[in-house]
C-alpha positions in Angstrom: -31.7 -1.6 -1.5 -28.2 -2.1 -0.1 -26.7 -5.5 -0.5 -24.1 -7.5 1.3 -20.7 -6.7 0.0 -18.4 -8.0 2.7 -15.0 -9.4 1.9 -15.0 -11.6 4.9 -17.1 -12.1 8.0 -20.4 -10.3 8.4 -20.4 -6.8 9.8 -19.8 -6.7 13.5 -17.1 -9.3 13.2 -13.5 -8.1 13.4 -13.7 -5.3 10.8 -12.2 -1.8 11.2 -14.4 0.4 13.4 -15.9 3.6 11.9 -13.8 5.7 14.3 -10.5 4.1 13.2 -11.7 4.2 9.6 -12.1 8.0 9.8 -8.7 8.3 11.4 -7.0 6.1 8.8 -8.5 8.1 5.9 -7.6 11.4 7.6 -4.0 10.3 8.1 -3.9 9.3 4.4 -5.2 12.7 3.4 -2.9 14.7 5.7 0.5 13.8 4.3 3.1 16.1 2.7 0.7 17.9 0.5 -0.8 20.1 3.3 2.6 21.8 3.9 2.7 23.4 0.4 -0.9 24.6 0.3 -0.3 28.2 1.4 2.3 28.5 -1.4 0.1 27.2 -4.2 -3.0 29.0 -2.8 -1.0 32.2 -3.2 -0.1 31.4 -6.8 -3.8 31.6 -7.9 -5.3 33.7 -5.2 -7.4 32.8 -2.2 -10.7 33.7 -3.9 -10.1 30.9 -6.3 -8.0 28.5 -4.3 -10.2 28.1 -1.2 -13.6 27.2 -2.8 -11.7 25.3 -5.5 -9.9 23.1 -3.0 -13.2 22.4 -1.1 -14.7 21.4 -4.5 -11.8 19.1 -5.3 -12.2 17.4 -1.9 -15.9 16.9 -2.6 -15.3 15.5 -6.0 -12.7 13.1 -4.8 -15.0 11.8 -2.1 -17.8 11.5 -4.7 -15.5 9.5 -7.0 -14.7 7.0 -4.3 -18.4 6.7 -3.4 -19.2 6.2 -7.1 -16.8 3.2 -7.1 -18.3 1.8 -3.9 -21.8 2.0 -5.6 -20.5 0.1 -8.6 -19.2 -2.7 -6.3 -22.6 -2.8 -4.6 -24.4 -3.1 -7.9 -22.1 -6.0 -9.0 -22.8 -7.7 -5.7 -26.5 -7.3 -6.1 -26.5 -8.7 -9.6 -24.6 -11.8 -8.3 -27.0 -12.3 -5.5 -29.9 -12.3 -8.0 -28.2 -15.2 -9.8 -29.4 -18.0 -7.6 -28.4 -16.1 -4.4 -24.7 -16.8 -4.9 -21.7 -14.4 -5.2 -19.4 -17.0 -6.7 -19.2 -15.3 -10.1 -18.0 -12.1 -8.4 -15.9 -13.4 -5.6 -14.5 -16.6 -7.3 -15.5 -20.2 -6.5 -13.3 -20.2 -3.4 -14.8 -16.9 -2.1 -11.3 -15.4 -2.4 -11.9 -11.9 -3.9 -8.2 -11.1 -3.7 -7.5 -13.8 -6.3 -9.7 -12.1 -8.9 -8.7 -8.5 -8.2 -5.0 -9.3 -7.5 -5.1 -7.5 -4.2 -6.1 -4.2 -5.9 -9.2 -3.6 -3.8 -12.6 -2.4 -5.0 -11.2 -0.5 -8.0 -9.4 -3.7 -9.2 -12.5 -5.8 -8.7 -14.9 -3.4 -10.4 -12.5 -2.7 -13.3 -12.0 -6.3 -14.1 -15.7 -7.1 -13.9 -16.8 -4.1 -15.9 -13.9 -3.4 -18.3 -12.3 -6.8 -18.5 -8.6 -7.7 -18.2 -7.6 -4.3 -19.7 -9.5 -2.5 -17.0 -7.6 -4.5 -14.3 -4.3 -3.6 -16.0 -5.1 0.1 -16.0 -6.4 0.0 -12.5 -3.3 -1.9 -11.3 -1.0 0.5 -13.1 -2.7 3.5 -11.6 -2.9 2.2 -8.0 0.7 0.9 -7.9 2.2 4.0 -9.7 0.3 6.5 -7.4 1.2 4.7 -4.2 4.9 4.3 -5.3 4.9 7.9 -6.2 3.7 8.9 -2.7 6.3 6.6 -1.1 9.2 7.9 -3.2 8.1 11.5 -2.5 8.0 10.7 1.3 11.5 9.3 1.2 12.9 12.2 -0.7 11.3 14.7 1.8 12.4 12.8 4.9 16.0 12.4 3.8 16.2 16.1 2.7 14.6 17.2 6.0 16.9 15.0 8.1 20.0 16.4 6.3 19.3 19.9 7.7 21.7 21.2 10.4 18.8 21.3 12.8 18.5 17.5 12.8 21.2 15.0 11.6 22.8 16.8 8.7 26.0 17.6 10.7 26.4 14.1 12.0 25.6 11.8 9.0 26.1 11.9 5.3 23.2 11.7 2.9 24.1 8.0 2.2 23.9 7.0 5.8 20.7 9.0 6.3 19.1 7.0 3.4 20.3 3.8 5.1 18.8 4.9 8.4 15.5 5.8 6.7 15.5 2.5 4.9 16.0 0.5 8.1 13.2 2.3 9.9 10.8 1.8 6.9 11.7 -2.0 6.8 10.8 -2.3 10.5 7.5 -0.3 10.0 6.7 -2.4 7.0 6.4 -5.5 9.2 3.0 -4.1 10.4 0.6 -6.2 8.3 -2.8 -5.2 9.7 -4.7 -2.1 8.5 -6.2 -1.9 12.0 -2.7 -1.6 13.5 -1.8 1.1 11.0 -5.0 2.9 12.0 -3.9 3.1 15.6 -0.5 4.4 14.7 -2.1 6.9 12.4 -4.2 8.2 15.3 -1.0 9.0 17.2 0.6 10.6 14.0 -2.5 12.8 13.6 -2.1 14.1 17.1 1.6 14.9 16.6 0.9 16.5 13.2 -1.6 18.9 14.8 1.4 20.7 16.3 2.3 22.1 12.9 -1.1 23.8 12.6 -0.8 25.2 16.1 2.7 26.5 15.3 1.3 28.1 12.1 -1.4 29.8 14.1 1.1 31.0 16.7 3.8 32.2 14.3 1.5 33.5 11.6 -0.7 35.2 14.2 2.3 37.2 15.3 2.6 38.6 11.8 -1.0 39.6 11.8 -0.8 41.3 15.2 2.4 43.2 14.4 0.9 44.4 11.1 3.6 42.9 8.9 1.1 40.6 7.1 -0.1 41.7 3.6 -3.4 43.5 3.1 -6.3 41.1 3.3 -8.0 42.8 0.4 -5.0 42.1 -1.8 -4.6 38.4 -0.9 -8.3 37.7 -1.2 -8.8 39.9 -4.3 -6.3 38.7 -6.8 -7.0 35.8 -9.2 -4.2 34.4 -11.4 -5.3 31.8 -13.9 -1.8 31.3 -15.3 -0.8 29.1 -12.3 -4.0 27.0 -12.3 -2.0 23.9 -13.4 0.4 24.1 -10.5 -2.5 24.6 -8.1 -4.6 21.8 -9.5 -1.7 19.3 -9.5 -0.9 20.1 -5.8 -4.6 20.0 -4.8 -5.0 16.6 -6.4 -1.7 15.3 -5.0 -2.9 16.4 -1.5 -5.9 14.0 -1.8 -3.5 11.2 -0.8 -6.2 8.9 0.5 -8.1 8.2 -2.8 -6.7 4.6 -2.9 -6.4 3.8 0.8 -10.0 4.8 1.3 -11.1 1.9 -0.8 -9.1 -0.6 1.3 -10.6 1.0 4.4 -14.0 0.2 3.0 -13.1 -3.4 2.4 -11.5 -3.7 5.9 -14.6 -2.5 7.6 -16.4 -5.6 6.3 -19.8 -3.9 6.1 -23.0 -5.7 5.2 -24.5 -2.4 4.1 -22.3 -0.3 1.8 -24.2 2.9 2.8 -22.7 2.6 6.3 -19.4 3.8 4.7 -20.9 7.0 3.5 -20.7 8.8 6.8 -17.1 7.8 7.2 -16.3 9.2 3.8 -18.2 12.4 4.4 -16.6 13.0 7.8 -13.1 12.3 6.6 -13.0 14.4 3.5 -15.1 17.2 5.1 -12.8 17.6 8.0 -9.6 17.4 6.0 -10.9 19.6 3.2 -11.9 22.3 5.6 -8.7 22.0 7.6 -6.5 22.1 4.6 -8.3 25.1 3.2 -7.9 26.9 6.5 -4.2 26.1 6.5 -3.7 27.3 2.9 -5.6 30.5 3.5 -4.0 31.3 6.9 -0.5 30.7 5.6 -0.9 33.0 2.7 -2.8 35.6 4.7 0.1 35.8 7.2 3.1 35.7 4.8 1.7 36.8 1.4 4.0 36.3 -1.6 6.9 35.6 0.7 5.4 32.3 1.8 7.7 29.3 1.2 6.7 26.1 -0.5 6.8 24.5 2.9 5.1 26.9 5.2 7.2 26.2 8.4 10.3 27.6 6.6 8.7 31.0 7.1 9.1 30.6 10.9 12.1 32.5 12.4 15.2 30.4 11.9 16.1 30.5 15.6 12.6 29.4 16.6 12.3 25.9 18.1 9.2 25.5 16.1 11.4 24.9 13.0 13.3 22.0 14.6 10.1 20.5 16.1 8.3 20.9 12.8 11.0 19.1 10.9 11.1 16.3 13.4 7.3 15.9 13.3 7.4 15.9 9.5 9.9 13.0 9.4 8.0 10.9 12.0 4.6 11.4 10.3 5.9 10.7 6.8 7.7 7.6 7.9 4.4 6.3 9.4 2.5 7.5 6.3 4.8 5.4 4.1 3.5 2.2 5.6 0.0 3.3 5.1 0.4 4.3 1.5 2.3 1.1 0.6 -0.6 -1.1 2.0 -2.3 -1.4 -1.5 1.0 -2.2 -3.2 1.8 -4.8 -0.5 -1.7 -6.3 -0.9 -1.0 -6.7 -4.7 2.4 -8.2 -4.2 1.1 -10.7 -1.6 -1.9 -11.7 -3.8 0.4 -12.3 -6.7 3.5 -13.9 -5.1 2.1 -15.4 -1.8 -1.3 -16.3 -3.2 -3.1 -18.8 -1.0 -0.5 -18.7 1.8 -3.2 -19.0 4.4 -4.6 -22.0 2.6 -1.2 -23.6 2.5 -0.7 -22.9 6.1 -4.0 -24.6 7.0 -3.3 -27.6 4.9 0.1 -28.1 6.5 -1.0 -27.2 10.0 -0.2 -30.8 11.1 3.3 -30.4 9.6 5.0 -27.7 11.7 8.4 -28.7 10.2 7.3 -27.8 6.7 9.8 -25.1 5.6 7.8 -24.3 2.4 4.7 -23.5 4.4 6.5 -21.3 6.9 8.3 -19.4 4.1 5.2 -18.7 2.1 3.1 -17.7 5.1 5.6 -15.6 7.1 9.0 -15.1 5.4 7.9 -14.3 1.9 5.6 -11.4 2.9 8.5 -9.9 4.9 10.9 -10.3 1.9 8.3 -8.6 -0.4 7.8 -5.7 2.0 11.5 -5.1 2.4 12.1 -5.4 -1.3 9.5 -2.7 -1.8 11.3 -0.4 0.6 14.6 -1.0 -1.2 12.9 -0.3 -4.6 11.4 3.0 -3.4 14.7 4.1 -1.8 16.6 3.3 -5.0 14.2 5.2 -7.2 14.3 8.1 -4.8 18.1 8.3 -5.4 17.7 8.1 -9.1 14.9 10.7 -9.3 15.7 13.3 -6.6 13.6 15.9 -8.3 10.5 15.9 -6.1 8.4 18.2 -8.3 8.9 15.7 -11.2 7.7 12.8 -9.0 4.6 14.5 -7.6 3.7 16.2 -10.9 3.5 13.1 -13.1 2.2 11.0 -10.2 -0.8 13.4 -9.8 -1.2 13.9 -13.5 -1.4 10.4 -14.7 -1.8 7.9 -11.8 -4.1 9.7 -9.4 -6.2 11.3 -12.1 -6.7 7.9 -13.8 -7.8 6.0 -10.7 -9.4 8.9 -8.9 -11.6 10.3 -11.7 -11.5 8.5 -15.0 -12.0 4.9 -14.1 -14.8 5.3 -11.6 -16.8 7.3 -14.2 -16.1 4.9 -17.0 -17.0 1.9 -14.9 -20.2 3.5 -13.7 -21.3 4.3 -17.2 -20.5 0.9 -18.7 -22.0 -1.0 -15.7 -25.3 0.8 -16.3 -25.0 0.2 -20.1 -24.8 4.0 -20.6 -28.5 4.3 -19.5 -28.1 7.0 -17.0 -30.2 9.9 -15.7 -29.3 13.4 -16.7 -27.8 14.0 -13.3 -25.6 10.8 -13.4 -24.5 11.8 -16.9 -23.5 15.2 -15.7 -21.6 13.8 -12.7 -19.7 11.1 -14.7 -18.8 13.6 -17.4 -17.6 16.0 -14.7 -15.2 13.3 -13.4 -13.9 12.5 -16.8 -13.3 16.1 -17.7 -11.5 16.7 -14.4 -9.3 13.7 -15.0 -8.4 14.8 -18.5 -7.8 18.4 -17.4 -5.6 17.1 -14.6 -3.5 15.2 -17.0 -3.1 18.1 -19.5 -2.5 20.9 -17.0 -0.3 18.7 -14.8 2.0 17.7 -17.6 2.2 21.3 -18.7 3.1 22.5 -15.3 5.6 19.7 -14.5 9.2 20.3 -15.3 11.8 17.6 -14.6 15.5 17.7 -14.7 16.3 19.0 -11.2 19.3 17.6 -9.3 18.0 17.8 -5.8 14.8 17.6 -3.8 13.1 20.9 -4.0 11.1 21.6 -0.9 12.2 25.3 -0.5 
């Protein structure tokens, strides 16, 4: 039986609607990773890449659901203890104090695995989201420096300053509901890239310059499986934000989140597989690591695609940093709302205003500065994405949900549950091993070509 697991008001209050929940997860999934799918699909062959990517999407959705189930079980056990959730949510009902703003994964990890689990979860969440943010900044700056955009007018230094200022302004958006509305607009804009691929790639198919379909669908190259797996996992960029979407929906029945999860990952998995397959079918081994670079250089689609990429990734930065901001505010701001309430009759209190309003802004802007600085120090994009996917995403996406589920049930599982949890663990371990093997650092520039 489903149990109440709300973080705040009961369902039907002011939680995120299912529609915007799907949109937010879709936007989290459709980041920079989709652009390189035709390239990596070609490295292993479509016969392996297409069903493999769909399977990865399914497994990622299942791992998130496994975590949600663990949280529901914990809530149910607390309800059985004299009908109270104090042991789970803390005596003040402030769940964020116990999980340090790390969402369901942080809460489940600390309850099941103890402080060590919270540390591992925190490291994985923060590292993965910072990795996404750093990668986005690298890609945006590199794209803006092209002659089609601002490269002829501004130096790289000033482009980084411009990007930093824009990100600081966007970081002032504090509500996930507001980010969801912006994400809806970004998704509509992003769809142009897919339309352009169909138009430009379709021309290759009609003119007969595309490779033989029997060849692109027939080959299988296992040597590049590490590169493909790392990119496929990196493309699942909503593994963390999906958990925060669940919390923000404020559901009384955790099963109501399952349709949101299924729709989001099914739509994105299918769409990404189609993009990867179509791109390689149209351009074959000549496909670039960012598919729009195969468009004719004099085509306006290239300039439009670069502009869209910058806009979408700038918006995506705020969405991916939401978990990190939640952690920082839980640690440094703490009970800011409580402070504000206690001092509501003292409007002149500088301390209350600083904690409630100014400190969150300082933390968000500091986060932008940190990511921008690291992006300068580590300009090798393949290094950032490779290790980010290998260690951080694999840990929080596969290993921790499986370990928490097994320990929460005292290792008394059905054969099916054993098989599913072991599958998650093996995929996480394989991702680390293959990802590290396929990742090579030491480059001097962002490599998106």
